[in-house]
N, C-alpha and C positions, 0 to 999 in steps of 0.2 A: 814606387818602392813598396815591396810587401812588408807589412808590419807584423812581427811576431811579439805579442804582448809579454811573453815570458822573457824576451831579450831586449825589451825597449823601455826606456825611461822617458816619461812625459813631464816636461817642465813648463809651467805656465807663468808667463810674465804678468803677474797680478796687477801691478801698478799701471802698466800700459793698457791692459784690457779694461781696468776700472774706469780710466778717463775716457777711453773710446766708447764704452757703454753709456757713460754719463752724458756725454755730449752727442752721441750718435743715435740715441734711441729717444723717441718722443717721451716727454715727461709722464711719469706714472706715479700715482699716489694711492695709499691705502685710504679707506673710508675715514680714517682719523686724520688724514692730511699728511702722512709721512711719505716723503719722496723715496721711491724704491725702484726706479727704472734701471739703475746700474745693477742692483741686487738681482732683479728678475733676469736681466740679460746674462749676468754671470752664471746664475743657476742653470739657465737654458744652455749656455755654452758647455758647462760641465756635463750636463745630461747628454748632449750631443756627442761629447768626447767619449763618455762611457759607452753609449749605445754603438758608436762607430768602431772604437778600437779595443774595448774591453780591457783597459790598462790594468797592470798589476803593480806598476811603479809610477807614482804620480806625486808631484809637489807643486805648490804655488809659491812663487818667489816675489817678495815685496821690496820696494825701495825703502831705504832707511830715511829717517828724518835728519835734517841738518846737512852740514857740509860733507863732501866726499873727498876722496883722494884727488879728484880732478880739480877741486877748488885750490888745492895746494899748487897745482901746475898753472892755473889760470884763475885769478881772483874773480873775474867777471863771468865765470862759467854759470850758465842759467840765470844770469842777473836780470834779464829782461822778462822773465816769466811772471805772469800775474799770479797773485795769491789764489790758491784753489778755493772754489766755493765751499762754504762751511759744511753744507750738507753732504758733500762727497765723502767726508770722513765718517759721518754718521752712517752712510750706506756701506762704507768699508767694514764697519763694526759688524753689520749683519752678514756680510760676506765671510768674514773671519769666523763668525759663529756657525754659519752654514757649513763651512769647510771642516770645522772641528767636529760637527755632528756626524758627518759622513766619513771622517777619518782621513782627510787629506793632509799630508805634512805641509806645514807652512814655514817658510824660511825668510829671515831678514837679518842683516848684519850691519851694525853701526859703521858709518863711513864708507860703505860699499854699495854701489848701485846694483839693482836687480839684474841688469844685463851682464855685469861681471860675475855675479854669483852663478847665473845660469851657465855662462861660458866655462867657469871653473868646474862646476859639477859635471858638465858635459865631458871635459877633458879627463876627469877621473873615471867616469863610467865607461868611456871608450877603451880605457886601458884593459878592461876585462871583457872586451868584445861586444859591448852593448850598442844598440842603435839609440840615438837621441832624437826626440821630436820636441822642438821648441814651439810652444803655443804662443805665437806673437805675430804682430804685423809691424813691429819696430824695425825700421831699415837697418839700424845699427847691428842687429843680430845676424844679418846675412853674412857678416864676416866669419861667423863660426861654421858656416856650411862646409861640409866635406863628404866623403864617401859614407860616413857613419852618422852624419848629423843633417837633419832636414828641418824646415820651418813649416808650420801648419797654421793657416788663418781660418778659424772656424766660422767667422761671419761670411767670408767669401767661399768657404769650403775649398780652399786652395792649398795644395802641397807645393813647396818650393825646394828644389835641390839645386846642386851646382849647375846642372845642365839647363834647368828652367830659368835660373837666374841669368846665365850668360846669354841665352836666347832672347830674354826680355830686355837686357840692358846693353848687350853688344860688347861686353868685356867680362873677364872672369872675376870670381869672388875675390881672388888674391889682390885685385887692384881696387877694391872698394874703398880702402883707407886712403889710397892715392886720390881717388875721385872726390871724397869728402874733404880731403886736405885742401883741394882747390875750391870746392863749392861752399864748404862750411855748412853750418846747420843753424838757421835762425831760431828754431825752437829751443836750442840749448845755448844760444848766443856764442856759438863757435864761429869765429870771424871768416875763415877761408880767405880767398883772394878776391877782393872787391873788383867787380867788373867781369868776373868769370861766372857765367850762368850754367844751367844744366847741360845745354847743348854744347857749349864751349868746353866744359869740363870733360864730358864724354868723349869729344873728339881728341882732346889731349891725352886722355887715358888710353885710347886706342892707338895713338901715334907713338907714345913713349912707354918704356917698361916700368918706370917708377918715378917718384917725385925727384929723387936724386938724378936720375937719367934725364928728366925734363930740364932741370936747372943746369946740368952739364951741357945741354944742347939748346939753350934759349934762342940761339941764332937761327934754328930750324923752325921756330914758331912763325907761321906765315902772317898771322894777324898782328899788326903793329900795336893795336890797342891792347890785345891780350899780352903781348910781350912786355909792354910798359907796366901793365897791372902786375904781372908776375915779378918783374924786377923790383918793384916797390913793396912787395908783400911776401918776400921769401920767408921771413921769420914766422909770419902768421900762417903761411901754408904748412910749414913743418910742425908748428904748434897745433894747428887744427887737426893734422893727421894724428898726432900723438894723443890728443883729446878724444878722438874718434875711436882709436884702437881699443879693443876689449882687453881688460886686465885680468891676469890669472892670480887668484888668491887661494892658497891651499886650504882645504877644508877637511874636518875630521868626520864629516858625514860619510856614511857607507850606503850602499845600495839598499841594504836591509832597512835603513831609516826611511826609505821612500816607499815602503810596502803600502799597497792600497787594496782594500777589499771592495770590489765593484758591487757586491751585494749589500753594501751599507746604505745605498740610496734611500730606502724607506725611512731611515733615521732622520731624514730632513723634514718629515711630516710636520713636526711641531713648529718649525720656523715658517713653513709654507702656510700653516694655519694662522700664525701670528701676523703675517704680512698679506694675508688674503690672496695668495697665489692659487686661485681656484682651479685653473687649468692644470697646473702641476699636481695638485691634490687629486684631481680626477684621473690623471695618468698614473698616479700611484695606486689607483684602485681604492679610493676612499670608501671605506665600508658603508654600504647602504643597508637599510633594514629590509628584510625579506617581507613578502606579503603576510606571512604568518606572524612575524614580529609586529607589523602594523596592527593586525587584527587583535593581537594579544594586548596591545596598549590602548587601542580605541575600539569602540563599538560602531563599526560601519555596517549598515544594514541595507539590503536591497529590497525594494517594494515591488512585488510582482502580482499581487492579488488585489481585488477590489476592497476586501476587508482591511488589508494592510494600508491601502490608500485612504480609506475612510477614517481609520484610526489616526493616521498621520494628520489629516485635516482637523480632527478633534483637538489634537495636541497643538496645532498651529493656532486654532481659535482660542485656546487657553493661554498660550504664551504671547501671541501677538507681536513677536519680534524674532527674526530669524535671518540667517545668511542664506544666500541663494546663488546657484551657478548653473549654467547650461552647458551641455555637451553637443557638439555638432559633427557633421561629416566633412567640414571644410573650414577655411579661415575667413571667408567673406560672409559676414553675418547675414546679409539680406539674400544671398544666393546659396546658402547652405541649408541643410535639413537638420532640424533639432532631433537628436536621438535620445535625449534624457535630461532630467533636471535633478540636481542635488540640493538638499536642504539640511541646515543645521540650526538647532534651537538652543543648544547648550554644549559646553565643552565636554568632550568625551564620547558624544554620540552624534552620528550623522547618517543621512539617508540618501539613497540614490534610486530614482524612479526611471528605469529604462522603458522606452516605448518605440524606439526606432532602430534597434540593433537587428542586424540581418542574421544573427545566430539562431540556431534551432533550440531555443530555450523559452520557457514561459515568461511572458511580459505583457503588460497592459496595453490596450489599444490607445493610440494617441488621443482619440476623441474623448475617451473616458478620463484620461489624465487632465486634459484641458478643461473639461466640464467641471471637474472637482477643484482644480486649482485656480481657475480664472477669477471667481468671485474674491478669493483671498488676495491674489496678486494684483487685482485692479482696485482694491480697497486701501485707501491711504491710512486707515487706522492700523493696518498691519505694517510695522516698521521693518524695512529690508536693508540688509547689508550686502554689498556686492564688491567684487574686485574687477575693475574695468567694467563698470555698470553699463556703459553705453553699448558695448557688444551684446550683453545679455538682453538689454531692452530691445535692441534690433532683432535679435533671434526670436524673442517672445512675440514681437510684432508679426513675424511670419506665421505664428500660430494663432493670430487674431487676438492676442492679449496685449492690452495697454498697461504696462507695469506702472504702478503708482506707489508712493510711500517709500521711495529710496531715500534713506536718511544718512548713509555713509558709504563712500567708495574708498576702499583701502588702498587702491593703486594711486588715486589722485591725492589722497592724504600722504601716502609714503613719499610721493614726489616732492612734497614740501619739507620733509624732515630727514630723509635718507640722503647722506652725502654721495653715496654711490648710486645716484639717481638714474643711471642708465641701465640698472638691473633691478627692475621693479616687478618682475614676475613673482607669482606666489611661491615658487620653489626657492627663489633667492631670498625673499623676505622671511620665509620659514626658517631657512638656514641662518639668516642674519639675527632674527629675534629669538628663535627657540632652539637654535643649534640642532635642528632636526632635518633629516633628508626626506624628500618626498619622491614618489615615483614620477619619473619624467615622461613626457609624451613619447620621446624616443624609445624609452624602455618598454612602454606599454604597446605602442603601435608599430613603430618602424623596426625595432629589433625582432619583433614577432612576425614581420613580413605582412602586416595588415595594411590595406590601402587607406583606411580611415578609421576613426574611433567607433563607428557603427558596426565594425566587424569584430570588435573585441568581446570575448566572452564576458558574461555578466559579473562573475566573481572578481575578475581582474579589473573590469570597468568600474565596479563599485569601490574597490580600494583606491583607485585614482580619482574618480569623480567626487565621492563622498569626502575625501581628504581636502579637495578644493574648497568646498563649502565650510568644512570644519576649520581649516586654517584661516579662512576669511573671518569667520566668527571670532576666533581667538585674537586676530590682529586688531580688531576694532578697539578694544580697551587699551592696548599698547600704543596704538597710533593716536588715539584721542589724548592720552597722557603726553605723548611727545609733541603734539601740536600745541598744547598748552605750554609745555616747557620751552619750546622754541619760539613761542609767540606767533604762531602761524594759524591759530584757530579762527581768527577773524577773516584772514585772507581765504581760508578754506570755506568758511560759512557764507561769506558775503559775495565771493567771486567764483571760486573754482567749482563749488558744489552746484550752485544754481545754473552754471553754464552747461552742465552735463545734459539736462533735459533739452536745452535749446539746440545744442549740437546734434543730439539724437533726432529731433524733429527735422533739422536741416538735412540730415543724411537720409531720413525716410523720404522726404519730399524729393530730393535729387534735382536734377536739371536736364532739360531736353537738349539733345544734340542732333543737328541735321547731318546724318551720316552720309547722305547722297552728296552734300556740299563738300564733305571731307574727301569722298572718293574722287570727285571732280578736281579738287585741289591737289590730290595726290598725283593725278595724271599730269597736271601742269608742272609740278615740281620734278617729277620723274623725267619729263621732257627736257627741262632746263638742265638737270644733272647730266643728261646725255649730251646736250649741246656743249656743256663745260668740258666733258671728257673729250669731245671731238676737237675743241679749241686747243686743249693741252696737247693732244696727239699731233695737231698741226704745227705746234711750236717746238716739238722735240722730235727725236729720231723715230723712224718707223717701228723700231724694236720695242717701244713703250706702249704699243696698242693694248697689251694686256695688263697695264699698270693698275694696281689696286690703290685708289686715292685715299682709302681709309687705313692704309698700312703705314705707320710712321717710319718703319724700317725702309720700305720701298721709296717713300718720299725723301728720306734722308739720302738714299743712294742717288736719286734723280737730281736733287738740288745741289748737293755738295760734291758729288763725285762726277756725275755726268754733265751737269750744266756748269759746274765749276764755281758755284756761288760760295761766298765766304761763310763758314760756320760761325754762329753767334755765341753759342754756349752749349755745354754738355746737357744731355737728357737728364731727367730726374733720377734715373737709376745709374747714370754715369757710364753707361756702356756704349753710347753713341752720341751723335749731335741732336740737339733739340729741334723739333719742327713745330713748336707750339705757336699760338697766335701772335705773341710778341715777336718771335723770330720771323714769321711770315710777313708781318706788317713791315718790318725793316727791310726784308729782301725784296718786297714788292716794288721798292724804289729802284731796284737794279734789273728786274726782269718781270715780264707779265705773268709767268706761271705761278709764282707764290700768291698773287692776288686771286687768280682763278681757283687755287686750292682753298683759300680762305672762303670764297663764295660757295664752293662745293661742300665744305664742312658745315657751313651754316645751314645750307639747304638740306643736307643729309640728316642733320640733327633734327630739324623741323619735321622731316618726313618720318624718321624712325621713332622719335620721342613723342610726337604729338599726332601728326596727321594719320599715320597708320595705327598707332597705339590706341587712341581715344575710342574708336568704334568697338574695340575688343572689351572695353569696360562697360558697354551698354548692357544693362540688366535685361535679360530676355523677357522677364515677367512684367516689367514696368516701362521698358523702352526708354529708360532714363539712366544717366550716370549718377551714381551715389558715392561721391568721394567720402573718405573717412578722415575725420578731424581728431587730432591728438592734442591733449593738454600737457603731455609729459615729456615729449622728445626734444624740445628746443630749450637750451640752457637758460635763455633770457625770459622764458615764460610765454613766448609767442605761440600761437596756434600753428600746427603743421597739418598740411593736407597730403593724403596719400591714396593710392589705388583708385584713381590716378591723382597725381599732384596737380591741382587746379590753381595753385597760387603762383605757378611758374609759367602759365600760358603767356606767350609773348605779347607785349603791349606796345611794340614799336609802331611808330606812326605810318610806316609804309612797308611794302613788301608782303611776303606770304605770312609772316608771323602774325600780324594783326588780323589777317583773313581767317585764321583759325578761330578767333573769337566770334566771328560772324556766324559760326556754326552753332553757337550756344543761344537757345531761344527760350522765351518765357512760354508758359502754357497758353493754349488758345484763349483769346479774349483778354489776355494780360499784356503788359509791357514791363520792361526792366526799369527799375530806379537804382541808380548808382549813388551811394553816399560815401564821400571820400574825405577823410580828415586831411586838411591842408597843412603840410610841413609839420606834422605832429611831433616828431622827435626833436626838431629844432625849437619848437615851442616849449617842449619839456625842458630842453637845455636852458632856454631863456628864463623859464620860471624857477628852475632849481639853482641856476648860477647867479640870478639877479644882476647880471651884467647890465649896466646902465644903457650902453649903446644898443645892445641887443634888444633889451626891453623896449626902448623908445622906438626902435624900428618896427617891432610888432604892434605896439600900441598905435602907431601912426598909420598902420595898414599898408606900409610900403612893401615893395618886393624885396624880401630879405636877401636874395641872391644878388640883386642889383645894388642894394645898399652895401653889401660886403665888397663887391667889385669896385664900387666908387671909392671905398676906403683903401683898398689894396693898390689901386692904380692912381690915386690922388686926382680923380676927375670928378666933375659935378655929376649928381645923380642922373640927370637927364642926358648926359653925354656918354653914359656907359654903352659900349657896343655889345652885340649879341655874344661875340667871342669872349669878351671880358666877363659878361654875366655867367657864361658857362664855367669859366674858371672860378668865379665866386661861388657858384653852386657846388662845384666839385670840392672846393676847400671847406665850405660849410659842412658838408657831409663827411669829409675826410677826418674832421676833428672828432666826430662821433664814432668813427670806425678806426681811429688810431693810425691813420695813414702816415707813414714816415716821409721825410723829404725824398728819399730814394723812390718810394712807391708813388708819390705824387709826380715826380719827374717822369717816371715811366708812363703814368696814366695820362699826363698832359703832353708828353713829348717835348719836355723842356729840360734844361740843365738842372743838375742837383743843386747848384748854387741858387738858381732862380726859385726852385721849389722851396728851399729852405728859407729864402727871403720872404716868400709869400706866407709861409706858416708863421715865421717870426712876426711879421707885420700883422697877421690876423690876431695873434695874442696881444700885440701892442694896442690894437684897436679895440679888442674885447678883453680887457685884463681880468674881468670877473670870471670869465670862462677858465682862464689859467688857474685862478685861485680855487675855483670849484673842482677842477681836475685834481689838483694837489690834495684837496680835502678828501676826495673820494679815495685816492691812493693811500693817504695816511690812515683813513678809516679802515681800509682793507688790511693794512699792515697791523693795525691795532687789534682787530677782531678776527682776522683770517677770512672774513667774508664781507660782501657788500649787500646792501638792501635797496630794493626799489621803493618808490613812494608809498606803496601799500604794504611794504614789509617783506616781500619775497626775498629769501636769502640765496646767495650764490657764493659758495666757497671758492677762494682763489689761492690755492696753496703755493703757486709759483710767484706770488707777490713778494716772497722773501728771497727769491733767486738772486744770486750774484752774477749769474750768466746774463749779460745784457740783452741777448735776444729773447730769452725766456721772461725776463722782467718786463720788457717792452710789450710782449704778448699779454702778460698778466695785467698790465696797465690798460691795454686796449680792451681786454675782457671786462675789467671793472667799469670803465667809462661807458662802454657800449651797453652793458647789462642794465645799468641804472637808467639810461635814456630809452633804450629799446624796450626794456621790461616795463617801465612806467607807461610808455605809450601803449604797449600791449594790454596793460591793465585798464587803461582808459577805454580802449576798444571793447574789452570784455564787459566792463560795467555798462557801457553804452548798449551792447547787445542785450544784456539782462534787462535794462530799463526799457528798451524798445520793445522787447518781447512782451513785457507786462503792459506797455502802452497800447500795443495792437489789440490785446485781449480786452483791456479796459474800454477802448473805443469801438469794440466789435468790428474791427477792420480785418478784412480777409487777406491782407498783405502777408507775405512770408519771406523771411530771410532765406536765401538759397546758398550764397557763397560768402565767405570772409576771406579777403585777400589782404591780410595784414592791416593796412590803414583804410581799407575800402570794404563796404558791404554791398552786395548785389541782391536786390529785393524784387520779388515778383508782385505786381500790383495791378488791379483792374483799372480800366480807363475811368470808371465812375469814381473811384476812390483816390486817384493819383494825386490830386492837389492836397487833399487832407493828409494822405500818407506822407507826402513830401514835407508838409508843414510840421507834422508830428515828429518825423525823423530828424529834421534839422534841430528842432527845439530840444529833443531828448539828447541827441549826441553832443550838442554844443554845451549842454548844462551838466555834463557828468561831474565836473569839478568847478568849484567857485574860485578860480585863480585870477591873479592880476593879469596874466597873459590869456587872452580869449582863445577858445578853441573855435576853429572855423571849419565848417563842413560844406563841401561843394556837391551839389546834386545835379544829375543829368538823367533824362529819360531817353529810351530807345527801344527799338523792336528787336535788337539783338545785342550781344555783349560788345561788339565792335562799336556800335553807335554810342554807347555810354562811356567808352574809353576816351580819356582826355588826350 
């Protein structure tokens, strides 16, 4: 249907969309912890509506509070509905404010539901020849569809008119009230006819003209069960139909009252700022300072002559404290070329020293800049501030400079105090703390069609680069103050800051990889993949020879339509049937093809993610892989590895996964030492919960998983089977990760009832754990955040949710963060102490990889016994706890050999 905005009235079912946005969108909070997912979704919906239809008549219709006219007809109308979460009304206030700002008429009427108001307005507007677009997904509203009235669902981008409805449901809109008279509506507690489901109701609606016609011809109903149900529920059927029917209520509103100016959208800027809707602000064209404005406010200078460089060095020698930043032609620090260095010694003035730009402008030679700055950068007496220091240290390493004297990293500090910790870039922090926009990399490089920063002209490059050092310098004082206010300064000083140098050294060292071994392994895996394809082809029809086993859509067609296997559940997007691992495991009991697909997927992932990918990460200059470690991306405080992620290299005891680890080798003349904390998170749980049975199990040195299994199955410790121990192990860890009875039942392949019984019995056997969990949850509710043993904070805004699913997730986050975060801190302190011990004892051992609870160390044959002794002693003495820390060590000639 063609929409003429001058002749179309758009009516939004506000209440329906509010609830849909609240429950259907992932939780979203402002940095202050205010829930705003429904507000954001609503704003997005309105924007889409304006951009798509350019409406000139628009209104939002809200349900009224309290009872409605339908309650007079049926006292139990909507009686089964749970109270709405309290914060949904807080979000509605922001939506109302937003709508007022951009001039959308809002309508509500006591005792009348939004559906009826929309229907009534539609009837009035049609009288003067207008088209009505009802913005809703509410099934009730389909009754109003006719030649001049359509429904639009903005989330699905779906238009529904009478033809679409009839094609979809198999009966006309005029019979919808008949259909729901039979079916009822559980969400509104409309009873319908008990025993008549969707399929049965649809069949009856197609067979009979109306509810009256049906009851006049009950003898023609073929199903005896349906006939009996209809006979005993006649009153409920007619009542249900009446409750479902839309009601007309005359209104004094005129079309003029619904006028909307689509150019009002920028008036929403204030609420977008208030709620930190940055993407919406950007789309509005949030004003940014021009280069001239930046220069007028700050003194950003480019250094292009030897005299200017010498004068700058004199200033540095005088100040002895400055912020530093490097600019490169790429994002991989050790494989990029440094093209310039920026320095700031005081607020208001900053310098950029270009030496690697490809532009035809005067700039210093790289050798001259390095010669002048190297003594200062390598001298610890000069105190340096950096943002993401590790990157710059690595870049300077490529110039032959060993940066020393780093006293503050603004990114690492911000991670400990900024609630929106996933946005720690300088641009975001500058906006957050100073309300100032900075030039972005996109604006400077990509928008100007440059391939990298080295192609940027020096004037523009200076505005960008000098600002980085300048804002870093300014952030230091602000963040030092916040660290103190948030009681995070000791965590920063004693753990996070010292770790920077250790991780930098690990990244510089890298690790050797036998590329030829991976190439050979790739051939083996490729051959097995071909064999699997041939086996599947032999089990199905010839027409499937070209089947793409990586296509969920094609696999869905093969399994459920061609092989006739029973679908298990809908796909995540709801557009087809799922072919995920859980489904394939179930179907493998019915046919051999699903099991082959599982194996194919497993091998294909190994091939694409590891076997083929790892060689591409080998640095051509060092012939080693240099993974990057981050202290800021994991919510619990764990370290994360990327480019490539070496913390996810498979460790399974058989198959090709473990063979990948065989490719990782120590340098010539050395061997690997693996040092692995044994069950560290469970030991943390035992120490913090002080549960008597858990504590005794660890103090006695018994196998904790076997001990748990003995308690769950009421058998003697020595009689626990391997299968029982596996269940005990899974349940031990499920407590830390908040696994529900449903999740455990799926994980172990047992009934929900048995899974719940195991979890209940676990808490009965370890009551201190239950008490500890409740204390964590109560603490989170009281403070809005939880803390690890060393004080790292994590805000958990959803801990106040009335939505059970969101509350369970918040509870899981709280428990897991305390246990995993504390374990991560133990490992970090262990790394710091071990780094110092290696230096103290003049040992040549080097930490190469950290895999959560494990360290992989390169050690010479001559020093291996001493290094092993020092490593165990240091790592096991990180904390003086009642529960001992146990470290298991293993030697090997490759990573596979030291994998337990």
